[in-house]
N, CA, C and O of each residue as an XYZ file, in Angstrom:
788
protein
N      99.816    106.529    106.748
C     100.245    107.112    108.006
C     101.673    107.653    107.850
O     102.511    107.021    107.206
N     101.943    108.809    108.433
C     103.247    109.442    108.314
C     104.058    109.273    109.596
O     103.545    109.372    110.711
N     105.344    109.013    109.386
C     106.312    108.981    110.475
C     107.466    109.867    110.042
O     107.949    109.757    108.915
N     107.910    110.745    110.933
C     109.016    111.620    110.575
C     110.325    110.953    110.961
O     110.455    110.397    112.052
N     111.296    111.015    110.052
C     112.629    110.512    110.341
C     113.497    111.704    110.708
O     113.648    112.639    109.921
N     114.058    111.666    111.889
C     114.786    112.813    112.418
C     116.177    112.922    111.798
O     117.191    112.643    112.437
N     116.190    113.334    110.545
C     117.448    113.582    109.852
C     117.213    114.595    108.738
O     116.112    114.706    108.198
N     118.267    115.330    108.408
C     118.242    116.209    107.250
C     118.958    115.546    106.071
O     119.157    116.171    105.029
N     119.341    114.286    106.240
C     120.088    113.545    105.221
C     119.108    112.837    104.286
O     118.459    111.874    104.698
N     118.987    113.296    103.029
C     118.035    112.668    102.101
C     118.362    111.219    101.781
O     117.467    110.441    101.452
N     119.657    110.838    101.875
C     120.044    109.439    101.650
C     119.385    108.533    102.680
O     118.876    107.462    102.348
N     119.400    108.973    103.931
C     118.809    108.154    104.993
C     117.300    108.073    104.848
O     116.718    107.012    105.073
N     116.651    109.175    104.476
C     115.191    109.161    104.282
C     114.825    108.157    103.189
O     113.905    107.356    103.357
N     115.547    108.206    102.073
C     115.270    107.284    100.965
C     115.530    105.843    101.381
O     114.759    104.947    101.039
N     116.610    105.620    102.116
C     116.943    104.260    102.563
C     115.865    103.726    103.505
O     115.436    102.580    103.376
N     115.434    104.553    104.444
C     114.380    104.119    105.372
C     113.077    103.847    104.638
O     112.382    102.880    104.952
N     112.735    104.685    103.663
C     111.493    104.468    102.929
C     111.536    103.138    102.185
O     110.532    102.429    102.125
N     112.691    102.795    101.618
C     112.843    101.512    100.930
C     112.694    100.344    101.902
O     112.051     99.344    101.582
N     113.284    100.470    103.082
C     113.188     99.405    104.091
C     111.743     99.259    104.564
O     111.220     98.148    104.658
N     111.109    100.389    104.859
C     109.728    100.389    105.364
C     108.763     99.790    104.348
O     107.823     99.084    104.714
N     109.000    100.073    103.079
C     108.077     99.636    102.025
C     107.910     98.126    101.968
O     106.871     97.635    101.529
N     108.925     97.384    102.408
C     108.846     95.925    102.343
C     107.936     95.336    103.405
O     107.397     94.246    103.217
N     107.754     96.042    104.524
C     106.938     95.497    105.608
C     105.728     96.355    105.982
O     104.721     95.834    106.461
N     105.824     97.662    105.767
C     104.727     98.568    106.105
C     104.501     99.549    104.958
O     104.819    100.731    105.086
N     103.947     99.063    103.821
C     103.758     99.957    102.671
C     102.801    101.111    102.956
O     102.774    102.086    102.205
N     102.018    101.015    104.028
C     101.087    102.087    104.389
C     101.777    103.217    105.143
O     101.167    104.251    105.417
N     103.047    103.019    105.476
C     103.774    103.992    106.284
C     104.623    104.877    105.371
O     105.418    104.375    104.577
N     104.453    106.178    105.486
C     105.251    107.113    104.695
C     106.286    107.781    105.592
O     105.946    108.424    106.585
N     107.549    107.618    105.225
C     108.634    108.238    105.977
C     108.910    109.607    105.376
O     109.204    109.724    104.186
N     108.815    110.628    106.193
C     109.097    111.987    105.718
C     110.323    112.530    106.439
O     110.629    112.127    107.561
N     111.016    113.442    105.784
C     112.198    114.059    106.371
C     111.831    115.096    107.417
O     110.710    115.603    107.444
N     112.769    115.394    108.254
C     112.601    116.354    109.344
C     113.083    117.730    108.898
O     114.184    117.869    108.367
N     112.249    118.745    109.118
C     112.631    120.091    108.681
C     112.847    121.052    109.845
O     112.931    122.265    109.652
N     112.934    120.514    111.030
C     113.086    121.368    112.212
C     114.535    121.596    112.599
O     115.453    121.168    111.898
N     114.730    122.270    113.718
C     116.092    122.554    114.185
C     116.814    121.271    114.586
O     116.214    120.335    115.115
N     118.102    121.256    114.322
C     118.908    120.089    114.653
C     119.306    120.143    116.123
O     119.928    121.111    116.560
N     118.952    119.113    116.890
C     119.330    119.130    118.305
C     120.820    118.844    118.479
O     121.467    118.318    117.574
N     121.346    119.186    119.618
C     122.739    118.896    119.933
C     122.834    117.426    120.329
O     122.218    116.986    121.300
N     123.609    116.686    119.566
C     123.789    115.254    119.860
C     124.980    115.103    120.798
O     126.108    114.871    120.363
N     124.711    115.238    122.086
C     125.797    115.174    123.054
C     125.818    113.870    123.841
O     126.462    113.771    124.886
N     125.100    112.867    123.325
C     125.150    111.556    123.957
C     126.466    110.864    123.634
O     127.156    111.228    122.682
N     126.801    109.871    124.432
C     128.042    109.129    124.199
C     127.765    107.702    123.737
O     128.682    106.891    123.607
N     126.484    107.404    123.491
C     126.109    106.105    122.927
C     125.170    106.335    121.751
O     124.571    107.402    121.615
N     125.051    105.315    120.904
C     124.111    105.402    119.793
C     122.695    105.623    120.316
O     121.953    106.436    119.764
N     122.315    104.913    121.370
C     120.950    105.006    121.902
C     120.648    106.416    122.415
O     119.571    106.953    122.156
N     121.584    107.007    123.131
C     121.358    108.357    123.661
C     121.143    109.352    122.529
O     120.226    110.171    122.590
N     121.976    109.288    121.501
C     121.844    110.235    120.389
C     120.574    109.996    119.581
O     119.932    110.949    119.138
N     120.208    108.732    119.387
C     118.976    108.435    118.652
C     117.765    108.998    119.402
O     116.867    109.572    118.786
N     117.739    108.840    120.702
C     116.623    109.365    121.497
C     116.583    110.890    121.486
O     115.504    111.478    121.413
N     117.732    111.530    121.556
C     117.782    113.002    121.493
C     117.113    113.489    120.213
O     116.295    114.409    120.237
N     117.473    112.856    119.087
C     116.930    113.281    117.785
C     115.449    112.956    117.647
O     114.678    113.776    117.149
N     115.046    111.769    118.084
C     113.637    111.374    117.956
C     112.736    112.237    118.823
O     111.649    112.623    118.392
N     113.171    112.544    120.035
C     112.377    113.411    120.919
C     112.185    114.788    120.298
O     111.085    115.341    120.328
N     113.263    115.344    119.733
C     113.175    116.676    119.124
C     112.212    116.664    117.945
O     111.408    117.585    117.799
N     112.280    115.635    117.100
C     111.416    115.568    115.922
C     109.957    115.357    116.303
O     109.070    115.955    115.694
N     109.696    114.521    117.296
C     108.316    114.287    117.745
C     107.727    115.569    118.335
O     106.572    115.914    118.086
N     108.542    116.257    119.115
C     108.089    117.504    119.740
C     107.808    118.565    118.679
O     106.816    119.287    118.774
N     108.667    118.664    117.677
C     108.550    119.702    116.651
C     107.374    119.448    115.700
O     106.702    120.391    115.282
N     107.126    118.188    115.359
C     106.135    117.873    114.332
C     104.799    117.369    114.878
O     103.779    117.456    114.194
N     104.797    116.842    116.106
C     103.580    116.232    116.638
C     103.301    114.860    116.039
O     102.238    114.286    116.274
N     104.244    114.330    115.270
C     104.113    113.015    114.644
C     104.989    111.999    115.375
O     105.923    112.373    116.084
N     104.679    110.700    115.197
C     105.630    109.705    115.691
C     106.956    109.933    114.966
O     106.977    110.227    113.771
N     108.055    109.796    115.696
C     109.363    110.093    115.102
C     110.316    108.922    115.262
O     110.386    108.281    116.310
N     111.043    108.667    114.188
C     112.113    107.691    114.198
C     113.431    108.442    114.092
O     113.523    109.458    113.402
N     114.440    107.943    114.771
C     115.779    108.502    114.612
C     116.772    107.361    114.653
O     116.694    106.463    115.492
N     117.697    107.422    113.731
C     118.742    106.411    113.644
C     120.060    107.041    114.041
O     120.404    108.124    113.568
N     120.791    106.374    114.899
C     122.174    106.763    115.122
C     122.984    105.523    114.816
O     122.760    104.458    115.391
N     123.912    105.671    113.919
C     124.612    104.493    113.436
C     126.060    104.814    113.159
O     126.460    105.977    113.101
N     126.837    103.768    112.989
C     128.237    103.960    112.686
C     128.922    102.635    112.481
O     128.314    101.568    112.564
N     130.192    102.734    112.215
C     131.002    101.542    112.011
C     131.884    101.337    113.240
O     132.474    102.281    113.767
N     131.959    100.095    113.677
C     132.726     99.746    114.871
C     133.806     98.743    114.465
O     133.497     97.635    114.024
N     135.056     99.131    114.616
C     136.186     98.311    114.187
C     136.791     97.636    115.409
O     137.189     98.302    116.364
N     136.857     96.310    115.370
C     137.284     95.552    116.545
C     138.683     95.923    117.020
O     138.892     96.127    118.216
N     139.652     96.015    116.095
C     141.028     96.297    116.480
C     141.182     97.715    117.056
O     142.178     98.017    117.712
N     140.199     98.571    116.806
C     140.212     99.937    117.358
C     139.325    100.040    118.599
O     138.960    101.139    119.018
N     138.982     98.897    119.180
C     138.175     98.903    120.402
C     136.748     99.360    120.180
O     136.103     99.849    121.108
N     136.239     99.207    118.951
C     134.871     99.619    118.652
C     134.766    101.003    118.035
O     133.669    101.430    117.676
N     135.858    101.702    117.906
C     135.856    103.015    117.239
C     135.843    102.800    115.730
O     136.219    101.725    115.263
N     135.422    103.794    114.963
C     134.933    105.119    115.343
C     133.610    105.107    116.138
O     133.360    106.037    116.905
N     132.768    104.085    115.974
C     131.547    103.993    116.763
C     130.672    105.220    116.664
O     130.337    105.675    115.571
N     130.306    105.752    117.817
C     129.390    106.892    117.863
C     129.994    108.144    117.205
O     129.282    109.101    116.902
N     131.304    108.120    116.993
C     131.983    109.259    116.361
C     132.239    109.045    114.872
O     133.041    109.770    114.282
N     131.587    108.082    114.260
C     131.843    107.728    112.858
C     131.720    108.904    111.905
O     132.554    109.065    111.014
N     130.695    109.729    112.076
C     130.463    110.849    111.153
C     131.507    111.955    111.309
O     131.678    112.780    110.411
N     132.209    111.973    112.453
C     133.168    113.046    112.740
C     134.592    112.507    112.903
O     135.440    113.177    113.492
N     134.861    111.310    112.391
C     136.151    110.665    112.653
C     137.331    111.519    112.205
O     138.374    111.512    112.858
N     137.190    112.243    111.122
C     138.289    113.074    110.612
C     138.129    114.548    110.987
O     138.868    115.394    110.485
N     137.173    114.865    111.864
C     136.976    116.248    112.281
C     135.521    116.666    112.227
O     134.662    115.889    111.810
N     135.243    117.877    112.641
C     133.880    118.373    112.797
C     133.134    118.656    111.500
O     131.941    118.956    111.544
N     133.787    118.572    110.356
C     133.141    118.925    109.093
C     132.206    117.853    108.560
O     131.505    118.099    107.579
N     132.167    116.665    109.171
C     131.355    115.544    108.668
C     131.710    115.235    107.214
O     130.833    115.135    106.356
N     132.994    115.088    106.956
C     133.489    114.827    105.607
C     133.629    113.315    105.428
O     134.573    112.710    105.937
N     132.685    112.708    104.703
C     132.652    111.252    104.546
C     133.920    110.717    103.887
O     134.451    109.691    104.311
N     134.409    111.402    102.856
C     135.616    110.946    102.159
C     136.831    111.002    103.081
O     137.661    110.093    103.077
N     136.932    112.065    103.868
C     138.062    112.197    104.802
C     137.975    111.157    105.911
O     138.995    110.610    106.330
N     136.767    110.881    106.387
C     136.584    109.855    107.418
C     137.066    108.498    106.921
O     137.798    107.791    107.614
N     136.644    108.147    105.708
C     136.998    106.867    105.109
C     138.519    106.774    104.907
O     139.135    105.755    105.220
N     139.099    107.831    104.390
C     140.538    107.852    104.129
C     141.333    107.716    105.428
O     142.331    106.996    105.470
N     140.900    108.398    106.481
C     141.595    108.324    107.768
C     141.516    106.909    108.340
O     142.513    106.382    108.834
N     140.344    106.298    108.276
C     140.190    104.946    108.808
C     141.079    103.959    108.048
O     141.737    103.122    108.666
N     141.104    104.047    106.726
C     141.977    103.170    105.944
C     143.446    103.397    106.314
O     144.217    102.442    106.413
N     143.827    104.645    106.517
C     145.203    104.961    106.884
C     145.552    104.365    108.245
O     146.652    103.846    108.434
N     144.623    104.439    109.186
C     144.876    103.893    110.521
C     145.039    102.377    110.505
O     145.701    101.807    111.373
N     144.432    101.728    109.514
C     144.473    100.262    109.439
C     145.430     99.747    108.363
O     145.423     98.554    108.060
N     146.251    100.620    107.783
C     147.032    100.231    106.607
C     147.931     99.019    106.837
O     148.156     98.246    105.905
N     148.455     98.827    108.059
C     149.351     97.693    108.297
C     148.703     96.574    109.106
O     149.394     95.700    109.630
N     147.380     96.602    109.206
C     146.649     95.571    109.955
C     146.318     94.401    109.025
O     145.763     94.595    107.943
N     146.662     93.193    109.456
C     146.414     91.994    108.643
C     144.918     91.787    108.429
O     144.101     92.185    109.259
N     144.572     91.163    107.315
C     143.160     90.958    106.954
C     142.362     90.284    108.060
O     141.211     90.645    108.305
N     142.969     89.306    108.730
C     142.217     88.569    109.758
C     141.844     89.444    110.961
O     140.977     89.078    111.754
N     142.502     90.597    111.090
C     142.220     91.510    112.207
C     141.412     92.733    111.773
O     141.266     93.684    112.541
N     140.889     92.714    110.550
C     140.154     93.874    110.035
C     138.643     93.705    110.217
O     137.856     94.290    109.472
N     138.242     92.907    111.204
C     136.821     92.672    111.456
C     136.154     93.935    111.998
O     136.760     94.727    112.720
N     134.893     94.089    111.626
C     134.139     95.284    112.015
C     132.653     94.969    111.893
O     132.272     93.919    111.375
N     131.836     95.869    112.363
C     130.394     95.756    112.109
C     129.782     97.148    112.060
O     130.219     98.077    112.739
N     128.757     97.249    111.232
C     127.921     98.440    111.244
C     126.873     98.240    112.329
O     126.337     97.142    112.480
N     126.584     99.276    113.072
C     125.521     99.250    114.079
C     124.514    100.334    113.754
O     124.875    101.460    113.413
N     123.249     99.977    113.865
C     122.169    100.957    113.743
C     121.301    100.851    114.992
O     120.801     99.778    115.329
N     121.136    101.956    115.655
C     120.237    102.035    116.799
C     119.115    102.978    116.408
O     119.351    104.146    116.099
N     117.889    102.466    116.423
C     116.734    103.268    116.028
C     115.862    103.535    117.247
O     115.478    102.619    117.974
N     115.566    104.797    117.449
C     114.643    105.190    118.517
C     113.305    105.564    117.896
O     113.256    106.219    116.854
N     112.232    105.147    118.535
C     110.875    105.541    118.158
C     110.280    106.288    119.331
O     110.214    105.767    120.444
N     109.846    107.515    119.076
C     109.170    108.317    120.097
C     107.811    108.698    119.535
O     107.721    109.319    118.476
N     106.765    108.328    120.240
C     105.408    108.618    119.783
C     104.979    109.995    120.255
O     105.609    110.594    121.126
N     103.905    110.482    119.671
C     103.403    111.812    120.022
C     103.014    111.904    121.491
O     103.073    112.981    122.084
N     102.609    110.756    122.093
C     102.238    110.787    123.508
C     103.409    110.466    124.438
O     103.217    110.265    125.638
N     104.627    110.417    123.879
C     105.816    110.301    124.719
C     106.342    108.901    124.972
O     107.294    108.742    125.736
N     105.760    107.884    124.364
C     106.317    106.542    124.532
C     107.642    106.458    123.784
O     107.793    107.032    122.706
N     108.600    105.738    124.364
C     109.928    105.629    123.764
C     110.365    104.167    123.667
O     110.199    103.384    124.603
N     110.922    103.827    122.521
C     111.432    102.476    122.281
C     112.767    102.594    121.551
O     112.961    103.501    120.741
N     113.689    101.668    121.843
C     114.989    101.648    121.177
C     115.285    100.222    120.726
O     115.136     99.278    121.502
N     115.706    100.065    119.467
C     116.090     98.762    118.922
C     117.467     98.876    118.272
O     117.898     99.966    117.893
N     118.154     97.737    118.149
C     119.515     97.733    117.619
C     119.661     96.652    116.561
O     119.127     95.552    116.707
N     120.388     96.968    115.496
C     120.740     95.989    114.471
C     122.226     96.069    114.167
O     122.774     97.160    114.005
N     122.874     94.922    114.089
C     124.304     94.855    113.760
C     124.507     94.089    112.457
O     123.798     93.123    112.177
N     125.484     94.532    111.662
C     125.806     93.903    110.386
C     127.302     93.592    110.401
O     128.118     94.486    110.180
N     127.673     92.327    110.661
C     129.092     91.986    110.781
C     129.799     91.863    109.435
O     129.189     91.557    108.411
N     131.099     92.110    109.473
C     131.904     91.994    108.265
C     133.348     92.330    108.556
O     133.835     92.138    109.670
N     134.031     92.836    107.536
C     135.424     93.252    107.692
C     135.689     94.408    106.731
O     134.872     94.714    105.863
N     136.834     95.035    106.902
C     137.165     96.203    106.100
C     138.138     95.855    104.982
O     139.143     95.178    105.198
N     137.821     96.331    103.791
C     138.689     96.167    102.634
C     139.910     97.069    102.786
O     139.945     97.941    103.654
N     140.905     96.853    101.938
C     142.123     97.665    101.979
C     141.994     98.942    101.157
O     142.785     99.872    101.316
N     140.990     98.984    100.275
C     140.751    100.197     99.495
C     139.268    100.276     99.155
O     138.567     99.264     99.158
N     138.807    101.463     98.867
C     137.394    101.681     98.532
C     137.066    101.044     97.193
O     137.877    101.037     96.266
N     135.837    100.504     97.116
C     135.391     99.882     95.875
C     133.881    100.030     95.751
O     133.138     99.747     96.691
N     133.437    100.477     94.577
C     132.006    100.628     94.340
C     131.540    102.049     94.581
O     132.040    102.746     95.464
N     130.573    102.464     93.779
C     130.070    103.828     93.872
C     128.728    103.942     94.563
O     128.165    105.034     94.644
N     128.205    102.834     95.062
C     126.901    102.873     95.725
C     127.033    103.194     97.199
O     128.131    103.247     97.754
N     125.874    103.409     97.821
C     125.859    103.679     99.252
C     126.487    105.019     99.592
O     126.604    105.901     98.742
N     126.888    105.156    100.848
C     127.520    106.392    101.307
C     128.329    106.086    102.556
O     128.280    104.972    103.077
N     129.064    107.065    103.031
C     129.856    106.868    104.246
C     130.935    105.816    104.057
O     131.744    105.894    103.133
N     130.935    104.835    104.942
C     131.961    103.792    104.931
C     131.581    102.596    104.046
O     132.317    101.610    104.004
N     130.461    102.666    103.348
C     129.999    101.540    102.526
C     131.055    101.008    101.554
O     131.162     99.791    101.404
N     131.845    101.868    100.882
C     132.795    101.349     99.888
C     133.950    100.526    100.464
O     134.700     99.919     99.700
N     134.114    100.489    101.800
C     135.208     99.684    102.365
C     134.696     98.553    103.258
O     135.500     97.803    103.811
N     133.385     98.414    103.408
C     132.837     97.383    104.292
C     132.397     96.169    103.488
O     131.555     96.274    102.596
N     132.974     95.012    103.812
C     132.630     93.746    103.159
C     131.791     92.928    104.137
O     132.328     92.426    105.124
N     130.483     92.780    103.889
C     129.634     92.035    104.825
C     129.979     90.548    104.852
O     130.394     89.978    103.843
N     129.802     89.934    106.007
C     129.953     88.484    106.132
C     128.889     87.769    105.310
O     127.865     88.349    104.950
N     129.156     86.476    105.016
C     128.148     85.629    104.394
C     128.137     85.619    102.887
O     127.221     85.057    102.286
N     129.127     86.224    102.257
C     129.190     86.227    100.794
C     130.023     85.035    100.319
O     130.873     84.540    101.059
N     129.787     84.575     99.094
C     130.585     83.463     98.561
C     132.068     83.823     98.508
O     132.431     84.917     98.076
N     132.920     82.904     98.947
C     134.362     83.156     98.956
C     134.870     83.399     97.533
O     134.517     82.689     96.592
N     135.703     84.417     97.415
C     136.249     84.756     96.117
C     135.364     85.704     95.314
O     135.789     86.242     94.292
N     134.123     85.908     95.781
C     133.209     86.817     95.074
C     132.646     87.858     96.038
O     131.518     88.327     95.887
N     133.456     88.204     97.024
C     133.007     89.157     98.035
C     132.997     90.568     97.466
O     133.875     90.956     96.695
N     131.977     91.326     97.869
C     131.838     92.711     97.424
C     131.659     93.622     98.628
O     131.175     93.203     99.679
N     132.058     94.876     98.453
C     131.782     95.869     99.488
C     130.317     96.288     99.381
O     129.650     96.001     98.387
N     129.834     96.960    100.401
C     128.466     97.477    100.356
C     128.326     98.485     99.216
O     127.251     98.620     98.631
N     129.402     99.185     98.904
C     129.388    100.127     97.787
C     129.165     99.457     96.443
O     128.799    100.122     95.474
N     129.383     98.137     96.369
C     129.173     97.390     95.135
C     127.832     96.659     95.109
O     127.466     96.089     94.081
N     127.098     96.665     96.217
C     125.799     96.003     96.275
C     124.722     96.893     95.675
O     124.831     98.119     95.705
N     123.686     96.274     95.132
C     122.530     97.055     94.680
C     121.758     97.535     95.909
O     121.938     97.011     97.009
N     120.908     98.521     95.715
C     120.072     99.006     96.824
C     119.230     97.879     97.407
O     119.065     97.786     98.623
N     118.701     97.028     96.540
C     117.862     95.918     97.004
C     118.664     94.957     97.873
O     118.189     94.520     98.922
N     119.883     94.626     97.439
C     120.739     93.731     98.226
C     121.081     94.357     99.569
O     121.059     93.686    100.600
N     121.396     95.641     99.550
C     121.757     96.319    100.791
C     120.583     96.358    101.761
O     120.741     96.060    102.945
N     119.410     96.723    101.263
C     118.243     96.840    102.149
C     117.839     95.500    102.751
O     117.248     95.457    103.830
N     118.151     94.413    102.064
C     117.768     93.092    102.558
C     118.599     92.660    103.757
O     118.161     91.805    104.527
N     119.785     93.229    103.932
C     120.662     92.715    104.981
C     121.322     93.769    105.854
O     122.037     93.416    106.791
N     121.110     95.036    105.581
C     121.841     96.087    106.292
C     121.525     96.138    107.780
O     120.550     95.553    108.251
N     122.369     96.847    108.495
C     122.174     97.067    109.931
C     120.858     97.789    110.193
O     120.184     97.511    111.185
N     120.487     98.724    109.300
C     119.218     99.431    109.493
C     118.043     98.494    109.252
O     117.045     98.550    109.970
N     118.155     97.639    108.250
C     117.082     96.668    107.992
C     116.924     95.723    109.186
O     115.805     95.371    109.559
N     118.034     95.318    109.776
C     117.992     94.419    110.928
C     117.354     95.108    112.137
O     116.557     94.509    112.859
N     117.719     96.372    112.343
C     117.110     97.118    113.451
C     115.630     97.349    113.178
O     114.796     97.230    114.076
N     115.311     97.681    111.922
C     113.913     97.952    111.587
C     113.046     96.712    111.783
O     111.881     96.826    112.166
N     113.600     95.532    111.524
C     112.840     94.303    111.733
C     112.416     94.175    113.196
O     111.348     93.644    113.500
N     113.263     94.665    114.089
C     112.922     94.646    115.525
C     111.849     95.690    115.836
O     111.118     95.570    116.819
N     111.767     96.690    115.003
C     110.848     97.812    115.232
C     109.438     97.544    114.704
O     108.476     98.156    115.167
N     109.311     96.634    113.739
C     108.032     96.384    113.075
C     106.887     96.124    114.048
O     105.821     96.720    113.896
N     107.070     95.244    115.054
C     105.949     95.011    115.987
C     105.532     96.280    116.731
O     104.357     96.451    117.056
N     106.486     97.164    117.001
C     106.163     98.406    117.708
C     105.411     99.365    116.788
O     104.492    100.055    117.230
N     105.796     99.411    115.504
C     105.090    100.263    114.556
C     103.674     99.771    114.319
O     102.780    100.570    114.039
N     103.458     98.473    114.427
C     102.123     97.909    114.222
C     101.144     98.422    115.264
O      99.934     98.433    115.039
N     101.672     98.844    116.402
C     100.815     99.354    117.478
C     100.440    100.806    117.296
O      99.553    101.303    117.990
N     101.099    101.508    116.370
C     100.789    102.939    116.181
C      99.383    103.130    115.641
O      98.954    104.262    115.422
């Protein structure tokens, strides 16, 4: 069975396919090739629904859409829904990461807490809509480390790692990341809904 993921980002398609494979190997996640809708929502849920509705309408398939970002406690939850555009409209991941590190350069480690949030919307061909959320708590490193992942992964240190051997998401293997990521957590909430498709 095919489900379209409302993104033109091949990294996200591959990540979702890896997550899906662990619980629904019969489900094939395909990328979206239609027009990109205007994401003018001010919450993760609003933007996820905008994208999922557009993809379901365009393809006639059940559609998933993820809207996600990093939320830094000392910044009041920012960048949040603006994570992809934190350094401007170009969606420059390296510039976003550099700006965030610069904004936190004099913040003590104990105040560098943050979490990744993933909000996934599912819109079926007959118009049913569901929204689930997954959070991945952690803190921000002082410099980027590791070549894996994308976006803010090289500066995010997830909670629950052995003290003294903590790694950023950029240093985790794909398998380690998929087992605990915010998207995996949100997808776990989505599994019962996908079973009904």
